C-alpha positions in Angstrom: 143.5 72.3 -22.9 144.9 68.9 -23.4 148.6 67.9 -23.5 147.8 64.8 -25.6 146.0 64.0 -28.8 142.2 63.6 -28.3 140.3 60.8 -30.0 138.4 62.2 -33.1 135.5 59.9 -32.4 135.2 61.4 -28.9 134.8 64.8 -30.5 132.2 63.3 -32.9 130.1 61.9 -30.1 130.3 65.1 -28.1 129.0 67.0 -31.1 126.1 64.5 -31.4 125.0 65.6 -27.9 125.8 69.3 -28.3 125.5 70.9 -31.7 127.2 74.0 -30.3 131.0 73.6 -30.6 131.6 75.6 -27.5 129.3 73.4 -25.4 130.9 70.3 -26.9 134.4 71.6 -26.0 133.1 72.3 -22.4 131.7 68.8 -22.2 135.0 67.3 -23.3 136.9 69.4 -20.8 134.6 68.2 -18.0 135.0 64.7 -19.2 138.8 64.9 -19.1 138.6 66.2 -15.5 136.1 63.5 -14.5 138.2 60.7 -16.0 141.0 61.2 -13.5 138.8 61.9 -10.4 137.7 59.2 -8.0 139.3 56.4 -9.9 136.7 56.5 -12.6 139.1 55.1 -15.2 140.0 52.2 -12.8 136.3 51.6 -12.1 135.8 51.3 -15.9 138.5 48.6 -16.1 136.3 46.5 -13.8 133.5 46.6 -16.3 135.5 46.6 -19.5 134.4 43.0 -20.5 130.7 44.0 -20.6 131.5 46.7 -23.1 133.7 44.5 -25.2 131.0 41.8 -25.3 128.8 44.4 -27.0 131.6 45.3 -29.5 132.3 48.6 -27.8 136.0 48.7 -28.3 136.8 52.4 -28.1 137.6 52.9 -24.4 137.4 56.7 -24.6 133.8 56.4 -26.0 132.9 53.9 -23.3 134.2 56.1 -20.5 132.4 59.1 -22.0 129.1 57.3 -21.9 129.7 56.3 -18.3 130.5 60.0 -17.5 127.5 61.4 -19.5 124.8 59.0 -18.3 126.1 57.8 -14.9 123.7 54.8 -15.2 125.1 51.3 -15.5 122.3 50.0 -17.8 122.2 53.0 -20.1 125.9 53.6 -20.6 126.6 50.2 -22.2 123.4 50.3 -24.3 124.2 53.8 -25.6 127.8 53.0 -26.3 126.6 50.1 -28.4 124.2 52.4 -30.3 127.0 54.9 -31.0 129.5 52.2 -32.0 127.3 49.8 -34.0 124.2 51.7 -35.1 125.4 55.2 -35.7 129.0 54.2 -36.4 132.1 55.9 -35.4 133.6 57.6 -38.5 137.3 57.6 -37.5 139.3 54.4 -37.5 142.9 53.6 -36.6 143.9 53.6 -40.2 142.9 57.3 -40.4 145.1 58.1 -37.4 148.1 56.2 -39.0 147.6 58.2 -42.3 147.5 61.5 -40.3 150.7 60.6 -38.5 152.5 59.7 -41.7 151.4 63.0 -43.3 152.8 64.9 -40.3 156.1 63.0 -40.7 156.2 63.9 -44.4 155.5 67.5 -43.6 158.3 67.6 -41.1 160.7 66.1 -43.6 159.7 68.7 -46.2 160.5 71.5 -43.7 163.8 70.0 -42.9 164.8 70.0 -46.6 164.1 73.7 -47.0 
């Protein structure tokens, strides 16, 4: 489906909206298609400062809320709720640990 690594927090937020994993995957697939249509990612960059002022620093999550609600007032408010109140469980440190473990696993295989 994706040729790159997806943000774990994006999966987490999609699962908040859809408890059914298949629906969440479908939602994420539609989001990935939407992101590259009609310059949606470029339009977000025009509004990025408003999100950052509210401490919404995960750009994938911000874009997802723009996609999901398509309402300028709601998307920033709900991105703030998800980021600050609910909390995003995965942080960059987790990603770094995961990458280091993958490197160790690859090194172990090369020894064998």
